[in-house]
N, C-alpha and C positions, 0 to 999 in steps of 0.2 A: 893626284895633280896638286902644284902646287901654287894656290891661290892666295892674295894679299885683297882683303877688303877694305876698302877706305868709306869710313860710316858706320859706326854701331846704330845708326835709328830704325826705323822700321822695314826698310825694304834690305838695308843691309842684314840689319840682323837676321829678319824673314831668310834671308839668303845663306848667312852664317850655320843655320839651324837645319838648312834641306842637304845642305854639302857636308857638312862634318858627320851628319848621319851616313854618308857615303865613301869614307875612307878616302875624304881627302886632306890635305894639310892645309889649315886653313890658318891666317893669320888677320885678325880684326885690327884697326887703326884707327881711334877718334880722338878728338880733344879733352872729351868729357870721360873723366876717370869713374863715375856712377854706374854709366851705362855699360863701360867696358867691365867692370865687376859684376854685373849682374848676365852678363853672358858670358863671363869666364867661367861663373857657379853654376850655368845650366851646361854650357857645352864645352867638350873634349877641344878648344882650340888655343890658341895663341894670341894674346892682347897686346898692343903698345898704345900707350897714351904718346899725342903729339900731333903735328898737322902734317896731313897725308901728304900734301905736295912740297915738303920739305926732303932734299936730297939725303939727309942725314938721317930722316924717321924712314923712309922708302927702304934707306940700305940697311937700318936696323931690324925691318921688317920682313928682312930677305929676298930684295928687289934681284939680288944679284943670278939668285939663279930661278927665279918665279917663270911659271907657265904663263899664268895670268895677273891683270889687275883688274880689280873691277870699283871705279871710281861713284859711290853713289853718297855721298856728302851730300849736305844743301847747299851748297854753293857751286854754281855751273862753271866757276871762275878757277875754284880751285881744283875739280874734278877736272878740267882742260889742261890747267897746268901740270897737273900729277902725272897724266898721260904723257904729257913732254917731255917729262923729267926720266920717266921709267922706259921712253923709244929712245932719249937722248945719253943718257948716261948710262943704262941698264941694258937696253936693246931686249926689253920684254917682248914676247912672240906677241902676246894676244893684250889687248888693250880696250877695255868696255866704259863709257862715260854716262853718267844718268846727264842729260842737258834739258831744264825747261823754257828756258827763254824760248820763246818763238823767234827772237830778231837774229837770235845766233844759227837757228835751223833752215832759215830763208836764204842763205846767203851760200849758193852754191861753190864746191870747191875750196870751203874754209877748213873742213875734216877729210885730210888727207897728209901723206907722210910729208908732202912738199909743206903743208901747212900747220894745222895742230894733227899729229899724228893719236886720231882714235879710231879702231878698227870698226868698232860696234857701237852707235847713238843710240840711248834710248831714253824717250821722251813719256815718261810714265801720264801723264795728262792725255795723251794723246792714245794711248792704248788704251785708258780707261773710258773714254770719247767712244773708241770704236766697238770697245764692249757692252757700252751702253745702249750704242745707236743698234746693235743687232741685237739685244731685247727689246727695244721699241719695235724691231722689222718682225717679230717674231712672240706676238702678244700670248701670254699664259708660259712660257720656255722660263726657265731657270738659271740655262746658262747654255751661251753659242758661240762655238769654236768653228772658224774656218779652217779647212786642209787644202791645200794645195791650189791656191789662189780661192779658194770659196766654191769648187768645184764640188767638193762633199762637205757637208758639216756634220757636226757629233750636238746635239740635242738633249738637254738634261728639262724632263718635265716630272712634275707630279700626278703620278695617277689616280681619276678622281672616279667617286661611284655615279653608275651610270655609264662611263665608259664601255665601248664597245667590247673589246677585248679583255674589259676587266675580271677576273674569275675566270679568265680560260687560258689555255697552254699558249706559250710561245707560238708553238709550229702553226695555230691556227692564223696569224697574221699573213700567211701566205693565201688562204683561203679565203680571209678577208678582201685581200688586196691584192689581188692573182697580177696584175701590170707594175705592181711597185715593189721594188726589192730595197728590203733593210734589213740589218739587224741589230739587234741589242746587245750591246757592249758592256755592259753592267748594271744592275740592279741594288739599289741601296734601302734595307727595309729596317727601320726601327734602327740607322745608324750601324746597322751591318751589311756589310759587301757579300753578296749573292751571287755567282759566277753562272750566268744563264745558261740553260739547257733547253731543247725543244720542249720537255714535258714543266718547265718552269711557270709554275701559276701566277700570273699577275693581280697584286692587291691592293686592295684601294690605300693611296698613302705612299704607297713605293716612289722612292726615285728611281726614274728611269730612262738610264742614257742609250741614246739610240744613234747609229749613223746612215746617212743615207745621200744621195744626190741631192744638190740646193732645191730641183724642184720637186721634191718630193716632202720635202720636210712637213709640208701644212696635212700634207693627206694623211703620212704616220702619227702628225700628234692626233688627229682628228680620230684615230682607233685608241686610245688612252685618255681622252678627256673631253670635254664639250668644247670645240673648237669658240675661242673668243674673237668679239670683232675687231677689225682692226684699228688702231688707235687714232684718233686725228685731233683730239686737244691737248697741249704738253702745256703743264705749269713748273718751270724748273727755279728750286730755291737755291739764290747762291750763284753771280754772273764775274766768279771767278775764271779764271784758266778752264776747267775743264766747262760750265756752265757756258762760256763764250763759246769753245769749241764746238759743242757739241748741238748748240744754236745754231750756228754758224752750217754746219752740219745737216739740220734735218728742217730750216724751216721754210723751204722749198715743196715739202711735201705733206708738213705738219703746219696745226694753228700754235704757235708758239709764245709762251709772255713768260718772262724770267722775273723773279719778284730779286731786287739787293736793296742794300742798305745803304751802300758807301754814295753820297749824289754824284760827286766827282767819276766812279764807275760808272755809274747808270748814265750819264753824259756822252759817255765814251763810247759806253755798247749802243746806246740810240745811234750814234754819228758811224760805227760799223757793220751792224747789223741791218738787212734789209728790208724784213716784214714782221720779225719778232717782237711783240710789243714791249717796252720796261715799264716794271713798276719799281718806284721807293719806298722800301719800307720793309717792315721782319715779315719773314714768311709766316712767324707764331701769332703773328696780329690777326685773331679772330674775326675781327670785323673786315678787317682788310681782303681777306680770303672770302669770307662770304660776299662782298660786294663785289668780286671777281668772279663770283660763281665756280668757288669751287668743287660744288656737288655736279656740274658738269664737266669737270676736267675725266679725261680717259686713265691719265697717267701725271700723279705728281713727282717731281725727282728732286731731292735735299741734296745739293752738292755743294754746300760751303766748307770750309775748312775744320767746322768744330764738331765733333759728333755728337755733344747731348745736344744742341741746337738744331741739328738734323733729324735727330729721334723724336724729339718733341713736336717738328712742323710736319714729320711726316705722318706718327699720332694723331694730330690734330687735324688735317687734312682729311686722313682715312675718316675720321670720327664725322666731320662734315661732310660729307659725301664722295671722294674723291674716288675712283672705279678703280685704279692700282696705284701701290706708292713704293718707290726704288729708294734708298735710303746709302749713301754713301759713307762709309766705317773705316776708321783708321785705325782704329784699337781690333786688333783680331781678337780680343777676348769676347766684343760686345758679338760678334759679327752670331755666333750662332745662338746666343740671347737671343737675340732680335728678330732673327728672320723666321717666317712660317704663322706668326702671329699676326698683328693690325698690320705689320711690315711684310709685304710680299716677298722683296728680293731685299738682302742687305751686299751691298758692293764693297769688296774689299781691295783697296788700290794696290796694295802689296801682293796680294796672290796674283792679280791680274797681270801685276810687272813682272813677279818672279818669273812666269814661264820663257818670257823673253830672253833673260837672263841666263836660263837655266839651257836651255837652247845651244849656248856655243860655249857650256861646259861639259856636256855630254859627248862622248867618244863617238866613233864609228859616225857615218852620215846620219846626223839626226839635224833635219829643219826644222821641225818647229816642238817646242814642248809645250804643252799646257798643265796648269794646276788644276784638279777637281776637286769639287767636297771639302774648299776650305784645307785642301796640300791631301787632304788624305789617301786621292790618287793622283794616278798622272794618265794625260793620253799622249802619245806620241808619235810624228809622222818622219818616220825611216828610209833613207833611198837604199834599195837594193845594189850592191857593188860585185861585178866579178862572174865566174862563170859555176857548173855544177860542182867543178873538183876546190875551188877556192872557197866559195862561200858557205855555210849552215843552212840555206833559206832556200838559193835559185834553182831551179829543175823540180822544187819539191812540191808536193803539196800541201797545202795547211794541215792537213790532219796527221801529216809526217813529220812536222818541226816539232822539235823538241820544245816548247814554249816553255819558261819557270812558271812555277806558280802562282794562281793569280793572275795571270795574261791572257788577254783576248786580242787576237786580230781583226779587226772590224771592218775593213774594209782595204783594197789596192785600187790604186790610180795610177792607169798606165794611157800616159799621153795626155788626150780628152775624155777620156773614157773613165769612168766609177766603175770598179766591180767591187760590190759588195761580197765578203768571204765568204765562204761555203768549204766546206772539208775537202771538194776535188777540186778548190780553186789554186793553181798551179804560180808562183813566184817566177817572176822573169827578172832579168838584168834591168835595172833604169826604174824598175816600180817603185813608186811611192807607198809604203806597207804605213795603215794605222793602225797602231796599235794601244790596247789598253789595258792599266797596271792598276789592281788594288791592291798590291804590298810592293811598297817602292824599296823593301829590302833590296828586290832580283833585278832594280832598274842596271847594274853591271852585266847580269848574264843576259841583257835585252840588249844591251850595249854590243856585247859580244857577239850576238847574231848577226851585228850587219855592219862589224869587222872584216873586209876581205881577209883571206890568209894569201902568204907569202908567194904562192904558186900565180897569184893573178898578177903580182907587178912582174 
Protein backbone atom coordinates (compact mmCIF):
# COMPACT_ATOMS: atom_id res chain seq x y z
CA UNK A 1 0.00 0.00 0.00
CA UNK A 2 1.29 3.48 -0.89
CA UNK A 3 0.79 5.79 2.10
CA UNK A 4 1.70 9.45 2.61
CA UNK A 5 2.06 10.54 6.25
CA UNK A 6 1.99 14.28 6.97
CA UNK A 7 3.78 15.06 10.21
CA UNK A 8 6.94 13.42 11.54
CA UNK A 9 6.06 14.05 15.20
CA UNK A 10 5.43 11.32 17.73
CA UNK A 11 2.19 10.00 16.19
CA UNK A 12 3.44 10.24 12.58
CA UNK A 13 6.82 8.77 13.48
CA UNK A 14 5.30 5.87 15.46
CA UNK A 15 2.88 5.13 12.60
CA UNK A 16 5.72 5.17 10.02
CA UNK A 17 7.67 2.77 12.24
CA UNK A 18 4.74 0.33 12.41
CA UNK A 19 3.95 0.46 8.70
CA UNK A 20 7.50 0.45 7.31
CA UNK A 21 8.09 -2.96 8.89
CA UNK A 22 5.06 -4.35 7.03
CA UNK A 23 6.28 -3.83 3.45
CA UNK A 24 4.29 -0.65 2.73
CA UNK A 25 5.55 2.18 0.51
CA UNK A 26 5.77 5.06 3.02
CA UNK A 27 6.54 8.75 2.42
CA UNK A 28 6.70 11.14 5.39
CA UNK A 29 6.32 14.90 4.90
CA UNK A 30 7.28 17.50 7.51
CA UNK A 31 8.72 21.03 7.69
CA UNK A 32 11.33 19.91 10.25
CA UNK A 33 14.42 18.56 8.44
CA UNK A 34 16.03 17.19 11.63
CA UNK A 35 13.02 15.03 12.44
CA UNK A 36 12.94 13.70 8.88
CA UNK A 37 16.65 12.86 8.93
CA UNK A 38 16.21 10.97 12.19
CA UNK A 39 13.30 8.94 10.75
CA UNK A 40 15.07 8.36 7.42
CA UNK A 41 18.17 7.02 9.18
CA UNK A 42 16.13 4.50 11.18
CA UNK A 43 13.48 3.38 8.68
CA UNK A 44 13.23 2.30 5.06
CA UNK A 45 11.00 5.23 3.98
CA UNK A 46 11.06 8.34 1.75
CA UNK A 47 11.07 11.75 3.42
CA UNK A 48 10.16 15.14 1.94
CA UNK A 49 10.65 18.49 3.63
CA UNK A 50 7.81 20.94 3.03
CA UNK A 51 4.31 21.97 4.03
CA UNK A 52 1.96 19.03 3.62
CA UNK A 53 -1.05 21.08 2.53
CA UNK A 54 0.78 22.48 -0.56
CA UNK A 55 -0.26 20.74 -3.84
CA UNK A 56 3.35 20.81 -5.11
CA UNK A 57 4.62 19.06 -1.96
CA UNK A 58 1.87 16.42 -2.12
CA UNK A 59 2.63 15.76 -5.80
CA UNK A 60 6.33 15.38 -4.95
CA UNK A 61 5.32 12.90 -2.20
CA UNK A 62 3.52 10.77 -4.80
CA UNK A 63 -0.10 11.83 -4.24
CA UNK A 64 -0.94 11.09 -7.90
CA UNK A 65 -1.17 7.36 -7.16
CA UNK A 66 -1.24 7.18 -3.34
CA UNK A 67 -3.74 4.82 -1.70
CA UNK A 68 -3.97 6.79 1.52
CA UNK A 69 -3.15 10.16 3.07
CA UNK A 70 -2.68 10.31 6.86
CA UNK A 71 -2.54 13.94 8.05
CA UNK A 72 -1.28 14.03 11.66
CA UNK A 73 0.58 17.36 11.86
CA UNK A 74 0.12 19.54 14.96
CA UNK A 75 -2.18 21.89 13.00
CA UNK A 76 -5.85 20.90 12.55
CA UNK A 77 -6.17 23.38 9.71
CA UNK A 78 -3.15 21.97 7.81
CA UNK A 79 -4.56 18.46 8.20
CA UNK A 80 -8.00 19.46 6.92
CA UNK A 81 -6.69 21.47 3.95
CA UNK A 82 -4.31 18.63 2.98
CA UNK A 83 -7.32 16.25 2.82
CA UNK A 84 -9.20 18.77 0.67
CA UNK A 85 -6.25 19.11 -1.74
CA UNK A 86 -5.78 15.32 -1.88
CA UNK A 87 -9.48 14.88 -2.70
CA UNK A 88 -9.86 17.71 -5.22
CA UNK A 89 -6.57 17.40 -7.13
CA UNK A 90 -5.38 13.82 -6.64
CA UNK A 91 -8.58 11.82 -5.91
CA UNK A 92 -6.82 10.00 -3.04
CA UNK A 93 -9.14 7.10 -2.02
CA UNK A 94 -8.69 7.29 1.78
CA UNK A 95 -7.98 10.45 3.76
CA UNK A 96 -7.38 10.35 7.53
CA UNK A 97 -6.97 13.54 9.58
CA UNK A 98 -6.09 14.25 13.18
CA UNK A 99 -8.41 16.99 14.45
CA UNK A 100 -7.97 18.00 18.07
CA UNK A 101 -10.13 21.11 18.46
CA UNK A 102 -13.56 20.18 19.85
CA UNK A 103 -15.13 23.20 18.08
CA UNK A 104 -14.59 21.43 14.72
CA UNK A 105 -15.83 18.07 15.95
CA UNK A 106 -19.19 19.25 17.30
CA UNK A 107 -20.39 20.59 13.94
CA UNK A 108 -22.41 17.87 12.21
CA UNK A 109 -21.96 17.58 8.44
CA UNK A 110 -18.67 19.50 8.35
CA UNK A 111 -16.66 16.43 7.36
CA UNK A 112 -18.09 15.01 4.13
CA UNK A 113 -17.25 15.10 0.43
CA UNK A 114 -19.52 18.14 0.09
CA UNK A 115 -17.78 19.84 3.03
CA UNK A 116 -14.25 18.92 4.12
CA UNK A 117 -13.51 15.49 2.57
CA UNK A 118 -12.07 13.57 5.54
CA UNK A 119 -12.93 9.85 5.54
CA UNK A 120 -11.64 9.11 9.05
CA UNK A 121 -11.38 11.65 11.86
CA UNK A 122 -9.01 10.95 14.74
CA UNK A 123 -9.11 12.89 17.98
CA UNK A 124 -6.16 11.70 20.11
CA UNK A 125 -7.52 13.43 23.21
CA UNK A 126 -10.81 11.53 22.95
CA UNK A 127 -9.03 8.21 22.30
CA UNK A 128 -6.79 8.70 25.37
CA UNK A 129 -9.75 9.87 27.51
CA UNK A 130 -11.70 6.70 26.67
CA UNK A 131 -8.58 4.59 27.35
CA UNK A 132 -8.10 6.13 30.84
CA UNK A 133 -11.82 5.90 31.63
CA UNK A 134 -11.78 2.12 31.02
CA UNK A 135 -8.76 1.76 33.34
CA UNK A 136 -10.58 3.70 36.08
CA UNK A 137 -13.62 1.41 35.67
CA UNK A 138 -11.40 -1.70 36.13
CA UNK A 139 -9.11 -1.14 39.14
CA UNK A 140 -5.98 -3.30 38.87
CA UNK A 141 -6.03 -3.59 35.05
CA UNK A 142 -2.97 -2.52 33.03
CA UNK A 143 -4.94 -2.24 29.78
CA UNK A 144 -8.62 -2.65 28.88
CA UNK A 145 -9.82 -2.97 25.28
CA UNK A 146 -13.39 -3.08 24.00
CA UNK A 147 -14.48 -5.32 21.11
CA UNK A 148 -17.81 -5.40 19.26
CA UNK A 149 -18.98 -2.17 20.91
CA UNK A 150 -18.05 -3.37 24.39
CA UNK A 151 -19.70 -6.81 24.30
CA UNK A 152 -16.31 -8.45 24.94
CA UNK A 153 -13.19 -7.03 26.57
CA UNK A 154 -9.51 -7.92 26.50
CA UNK A 155 -7.87 -7.11 29.84
CA UNK A 156 -4.20 -7.16 30.83
CA UNK A 157 -3.34 -7.65 34.50
CA UNK A 158 -0.28 -8.61 36.52
CA UNK A 159 -0.71 -11.91 38.39
CA UNK A 160 -0.01 -11.46 42.11
CA UNK A 161 1.29 -13.78 44.81
CA UNK A 162 -1.74 -15.25 46.53
CA UNK A 163 -4.04 -15.18 43.49
CA UNK A 164 -6.15 -18.39 43.42
CA UNK A 165 -4.73 -19.48 40.02
CA UNK A 166 -1.10 -18.45 40.52
CA UNK A 167 1.03 -21.61 40.53
CA UNK A 168 -1.71 -23.60 38.78
CA UNK A 169 -2.31 -24.68 35.19
CA UNK A 170 -4.61 -22.64 32.94
CA UNK A 171 -7.00 -25.55 32.42
CA UNK A 172 -7.95 -25.23 36.09
CA UNK A 173 -9.73 -21.90 35.40
CA UNK A 174 -12.82 -23.88 34.37
CA UNK A 175 -12.82 -25.83 37.65
CA UNK A 176 -12.52 -22.59 39.65
CA UNK A 177 -15.22 -20.81 37.64
CA UNK A 178 -17.56 -23.40 36.08
CA UNK A 179 -20.12 -20.72 35.11
CA UNK A 180 -17.68 -18.24 33.55
CA UNK A 181 -16.10 -18.75 30.14
CA UNK A 182 -12.79 -17.00 29.44
CA UNK A 183 -9.62 -17.53 27.47
CA UNK A 184 -6.06 -16.41 28.22
CA UNK A 185 -4.85 -15.00 24.91
CA UNK A 186 -1.19 -14.47 25.85
CA UNK A 187 1.19 -14.31 28.78
CA UNK A 188 4.28 -12.09 28.97
CA UNK A 189 6.89 -13.35 31.42
CA UNK A 190 10.01 -11.25 31.97
CA UNK A 191 9.17 -9.44 28.68
CA UNK A 192 8.97 -12.68 26.69
CA UNK A 193 5.73 -13.80 25.07
CA UNK A 194 4.38 -17.24 26.01
CA UNK A 195 1.57 -18.71 23.92
CA UNK A 196 -0.75 -20.23 26.54
CA UNK A 197 -1.79 -23.90 26.54
CA UNK A 198 -3.89 -25.86 29.01
CA UNK A 199 -0.79 -27.03 30.92
CA UNK A 200 0.81 -23.56 31.11
CA UNK A 201 1.41 -22.60 34.76
CA UNK A 202 0.74 -18.98 35.74
CA UNK A 203 3.55 -17.43 37.77
CA UNK A 204 3.45 -14.39 40.03
CA UNK A 205 4.37 -11.20 38.10
CA UNK A 206 3.20 -12.64 34.76
CA UNK A 207 1.41 -10.09 32.58
CA UNK A 208 -1.73 -11.99 31.58
CA UNK A 209 -4.03 -10.98 28.70
CA UNK A 210 -7.45 -12.60 28.91
CA UNK A 211 -10.70 -12.11 27.00
CA UNK A 212 -14.23 -12.53 28.35
CA UNK A 213 -17.73 -11.12 28.04
CA UNK A 214 -17.84 -7.69 29.72
CA UNK A 215 -20.03 -8.98 32.59
CA UNK A 216 -17.43 -11.64 33.54
CA UNK A 217 -14.28 -9.47 33.64
CA UNK A 218 -14.21 -8.87 37.42
CA UNK A 219 -14.75 -12.56 38.18
CA UNK A 220 -11.75 -13.54 36.02
CA UNK A 221 -9.56 -10.79 37.51
CA UNK A 222 -10.27 -12.14 40.99
CA UNK A 223 -8.71 -15.49 40.01
CA UNK A 224 -5.38 -13.89 39.13
CA UNK A 225 -5.00 -11.21 41.81
CA UNK A 226 -6.69 -9.74 44.85
CA UNK A 227 -9.63 -7.67 43.65
CA UNK A 228 -9.16 -3.97 44.31
CA UNK A 229 -11.97 -1.80 45.66
CA UNK A 230 -13.64 0.49 43.14
CA UNK A 231 -12.16 3.97 42.95
CA UNK A 232 -14.11 6.86 44.47
CA UNK A 233 -11.75 9.82 44.87
CA UNK A 234 -9.91 10.91 41.71
CA UNK A 235 -7.28 13.67 41.50
CA UNK A 236 -6.31 14.93 38.01
CA UNK A 237 -3.13 16.99 37.52
CA UNK A 238 -3.55 19.13 34.41
CA UNK A 239 -6.75 20.75 33.14
CA UNK A 240 -5.94 20.61 29.42
CA UNK A 241 -8.10 18.89 26.80
CA UNK A 242 -7.60 15.38 28.22
CA UNK A 243 -8.04 16.45 31.86
CA UNK A 244 -11.21 18.39 31.01
CA UNK A 245 -12.75 15.59 28.92
CA UNK A 246 -11.94 12.95 31.52
CA UNK A 247 -13.44 15.01 34.37
CA UNK A 248 -16.55 15.62 32.27
CA UNK A 249 -16.88 11.88 31.55
CA UNK A 250 -16.50 10.64 35.15
CA UNK A 251 -17.62 13.45 37.48
CA UNK A 252 -21.16 12.03 37.84
CA UNK A 253 -19.77 8.75 39.28
CA UNK A 254 -16.60 9.81 41.14
CA UNK A 255 -15.41 12.63 43.42
CA UNK A 256 -13.08 14.52 41.08
CA UNK A 257 -10.53 17.29 41.72
CA UNK A 258 -8.44 18.99 39.01
CA UNK A 259 -5.17 20.79 39.80
CA UNK A 260 -4.30 23.36 37.10
CA UNK A 261 -1.59 26.06 37.05
CA UNK A 262 -3.21 28.56 34.66
CA UNK A 263 -5.73 30.86 36.48
CA UNK A 264 -7.71 31.59 33.27
CA UNK A 265 -7.99 27.88 32.50
CA UNK A 266 -9.14 27.27 36.10
CA UNK A 267 -11.95 29.81 35.68
CA UNK A 268 -13.00 28.17 32.41
CA UNK A 269 -13.00 24.67 33.95
CA UNK A 270 -15.04 25.78 36.96
CA UNK A 271 -17.68 27.15 34.55
CA UNK A 272 -17.97 24.13 32.24
CA UNK A 273 -17.68 21.29 34.77
CA UNK A 274 -20.59 20.47 37.09
CA UNK A 275 -19.32 18.86 40.28
CA UNK A 276 -15.52 18.74 39.77
CA UNK A 277 -13.50 20.81 42.29
CA UNK A 278 -10.94 22.98 40.43
CA UNK A 279 -7.75 23.96 42.31
CA UNK A 280 -5.24 26.51 41.05
CA UNK A 281 -1.63 25.53 41.71
CA UNK A 282 1.17 23.09 40.90
CA UNK A 283 0.61 19.34 41.24
CA UNK A 284 4.26 19.11 42.36
CA UNK A 285 3.55 21.35 45.37
CA UNK A 286 3.84 19.08 48.40
CA UNK A 287 1.87 21.44 50.67
CA UNK A 288 -1.03 21.69 48.20
CA UNK A 289 -1.24 17.90 47.82
CA UNK A 290 -1.20 17.40 51.58
CA UNK A 291 -3.83 20.13 52.12
CA UNK A 292 -6.06 18.31 49.62
CA UNK A 293 -5.58 14.99 51.48
CA UNK A 294 -3.75 13.20 48.66
CA UNK A 295 -3.32 10.24 51.04
CA UNK A 296 -7.10 9.66 50.72
CA UNK A 297 -7.04 9.69 46.90
CA UNK A 298 -7.83 6.36 45.24
CA UNK A 299 -6.13 7.41 42.02
CA UNK A 300 -3.87 10.30 40.94
CA UNK A 301 -3.70 11.01 37.19
CA UNK A 302 -0.88 13.22 35.84
CA UNK A 303 -2.18 14.46 32.47
CA UNK A 304 -0.18 17.62 31.63
CA UNK A 305 1.82 18.03 28.40
CA UNK A 306 5.13 17.90 30.30
CA UNK A 307 6.51 14.36 30.80
CA UNK A 308 8.97 15.37 33.51
CA UNK A 309 6.29 17.30 35.46
CA UNK A 310 3.95 14.30 35.17
CA UNK A 311 6.59 11.87 36.42
CA UNK A 312 7.66 14.06 39.35
CA UNK A 313 4.10 14.88 40.50
CA UNK A 314 3.16 11.16 40.25
CA UNK A 315 6.17 10.09 42.34
CA UNK A 316 5.35 12.74 44.93
CA UNK A 317 1.65 11.78 45.07
CA UNK A 318 2.54 8.09 45.51
CA UNK A 319 5.09 8.93 48.21
CA UNK A 320 2.42 10.99 50.04
CA UNK A 321 -0.03 8.09 50.05
CA UNK A 322 -2.11 8.09 46.84
CA UNK A 323 -3.32 4.51 46.34
CA UNK A 324 -2.68 4.35 42.58
CA UNK A 325 -0.95 6.70 40.10
CA UNK A 326 -1.28 6.85 36.31
CA UNK A 327 1.00 9.05 34.26
CA UNK A 328 0.70 10.38 30.71
CA UNK A 329 4.07 9.95 28.95
CA UNK A 330 4.56 11.46 25.48
CA UNK A 331 8.12 10.18 25.02
CA UNK A 332 7.78 6.42 24.27
CA UNK A 333 11.35 5.82 25.52
CA UNK A 334 10.21 6.76 29.06
CA UNK A 335 7.21 4.39 29.22
CA UNK A 336 9.11 1.18 30.00
CA UNK A 337 11.44 3.04 32.38
CA UNK A 338 8.71 4.31 34.71
CA UNK A 339 5.87 1.74 34.60
CA UNK A 340 5.64 -0.87 37.32
CA UNK A 341 7.72 0.85 39.99
CA UNK A 342 6.25 3.75 41.95
CA UNK A 343 4.17 4.62 38.89
CA UNK A 344 1.49 1.98 38.40
CA UNK A 345 0.52 2.69 34.79
CA UNK A 346 2.28 4.81 32.15
CA UNK A 347 -0.03 5.88 29.31
CA UNK A 348 1.42 6.58 25.87
CA UNK A 349 -0.94 8.75 23.74
CA UNK A 350 0.87 7.63 20.57
CA UNK A 351 0.28 3.92 21.22
CA UNK A 352 -3.33 4.53 22.26
CA UNK A 353 -3.94 6.44 19.00
CA UNK A 354 -1.93 4.20 16.69
CA UNK A 355 -4.50 1.39 16.76
CA UNK A 356 -7.17 3.70 15.36
CA UNK A 357 -4.87 4.51 12.43
CA UNK A 358 -3.81 0.90 11.85
CA UNK A 359 -7.46 -0.20 11.64
CA UNK A 360 -7.80 1.70 8.35
CA UNK A 361 -4.51 0.49 6.91
CA UNK A 362 -5.05 -3.23 7.42
CA UNK A 363 -6.33 -5.30 4.50
CA UNK A 364 -9.31 -7.64 4.82
CA UNK A 365 -12.37 -6.57 6.84
CA UNK A 366 -10.57 -5.39 9.97
CA UNK A 367 -12.91 -3.59 12.39
CA UNK A 368 -10.35 -2.58 14.99
CA UNK A 369 -6.66 -2.88 15.79
CA UNK A 370 -5.14 -2.32 19.23
CA UNK A 371 -1.46 -1.96 20.03
CA UNK A 372 -0.46 -3.93 23.14
CA UNK A 373 2.57 -3.86 25.40
CA UNK A 374 4.00 -0.66 23.91
CA UNK A 375 3.61 -1.95 20.34
CA UNK A 376 5.12 -5.42 20.91
CA UNK A 377 1.84 -7.21 20.14
CA UNK A 378 -1.54 -6.52 18.54
CA UNK A 379 -5.16 -7.46 19.14
CA UNK A 380 -7.34 -7.45 16.02
CA UNK A 381 -11.09 -7.69 15.46
CA UNK A 382 -11.81 -9.08 11.98
CA UNK A 383 -15.09 -10.03 10.27
CA UNK A 384 -15.32 -13.36 8.46
CA UNK A 385 -16.94 -13.00 5.01
CA UNK A 386 -17.85 -15.47 2.29
CA UNK A 387 -18.59 -19.17 2.53
CA UNK A 388 -16.68 -22.42 3.07
CA UNK A 389 -15.39 -22.33 -0.57
CA UNK A 390 -14.20 -18.73 -0.71
CA UNK A 391 -12.96 -18.26 2.87
CA UNK A 392 -10.04 -19.87 4.70
CA UNK A 393 -11.86 -19.68 8.05
CA UNK A 394 -15.64 -20.06 7.51
CA UNK A 395 -17.04 -23.52 8.24
CA UNK A 396 -13.82 -24.59 9.94
CA UNK A 397 -13.16 -25.47 13.55
CA UNK A 398 -10.56 -23.23 15.19
CA UNK A 399 -8.23 -26.23 15.62
CA UNK A 400 -8.33 -26.73 11.81
CA UNK A 401 -7.50 -23.10 10.85
CA UNK A 402 -3.89 -22.59 9.75
CA UNK A 403 -3.09 -19.68 12.07
CA UNK A 404 0.28 -17.97 11.57
CA UNK A 405 2.95 -18.54 14.27
CA UNK A 406 2.36 -16.57 17.46
CA UNK A 407 -1.37 -16.04 16.70
CA UNK A 408 -4.34 -17.15 18.80
CA UNK A 409 -8.10 -16.67 18.43
CA UNK A 410 -9.53 -15.46 21.73
CA UNK A 411 -13.24 -15.09 21.06
CA UNK A 412 -15.95 -15.04 18.41
CA UNK A 413 -18.81 -12.53 18.63
CA UNK A 414 -21.92 -13.72 16.80
CA UNK A 415 -24.78 -11.21 16.79
CA UNK A 416 -25.22 -10.38 20.51
CA UNK A 417 -23.48 -13.52 21.79
CA UNK A 418 -19.85 -13.72 22.97
CA UNK A 419 -18.38 -17.17 22.27
CA UNK A 420 -15.03 -17.78 23.96
CA UNK A 421 -12.85 -19.64 21.44
CA UNK A 422 -12.32 -23.37 21.96
CA UNK A 423 -10.76 -25.89 19.56
CA UNK A 424 -14.18 -27.10 18.37
CA UNK A 425 -15.69 -23.61 17.83
CA UNK A 426 -16.76 -23.27 14.17
CA UNK A 427 -16.46 -19.88 12.43
CA UNK A 428 -19.57 -18.68 10.57
CA UNK A 429 -20.03 -15.91 7.99
CA UNK A 430 -20.48 -12.53 9.70
CA UNK A 431 -18.67 -13.57 12.89
CA UNK A 432 -16.43 -10.97 14.55
CA UNK A 433 -13.22 -12.86 15.34
CA UNK A 434 -10.84 -11.54 18.01
CA UNK A 435 -7.21 -12.46 17.31
CA UNK A 436 -4.08 -11.86 19.35
CA UNK A 437 -0.66 -11.60 17.65
CA UNK A 438 2.57 -11.70 19.60
CA UNK A 439 4.64 -11.67 16.38
CA UNK A 440 3.65 -8.74 14.16
CA UNK A 441 5.77 -10.03 11.27
CA UNK A 442 2.83 -12.32 10.46
CA UNK A 443 0.22 -9.55 10.23
CA UNK A 444 -0.07 -9.96 6.44
CA UNK A 445 -0.82 -13.70 6.87
CA UNK A 446 -3.63 -12.86 9.29
CA UNK A 447 -5.08 -10.30 6.86
CA UNK A 448 -5.03 -12.87 4.05
CA UNK A 449 -7.00 -15.31 6.22
CA UNK A 450 -9.88 -12.82 6.33
CA UNK A 451 -9.89 -11.79 2.67
CA UNK A 452 -12.72 -13.59 0.85
CA UNK A 453 -11.61 -15.28 -2.38
CA UNK A 454 -12.92 -14.32 -5.83
CA UNK A 455 -15.46 -17.18 -5.80
CA UNK A 456 -17.39 -15.23 -3.14
CA UNK A 457 -17.93 -12.34 -5.53
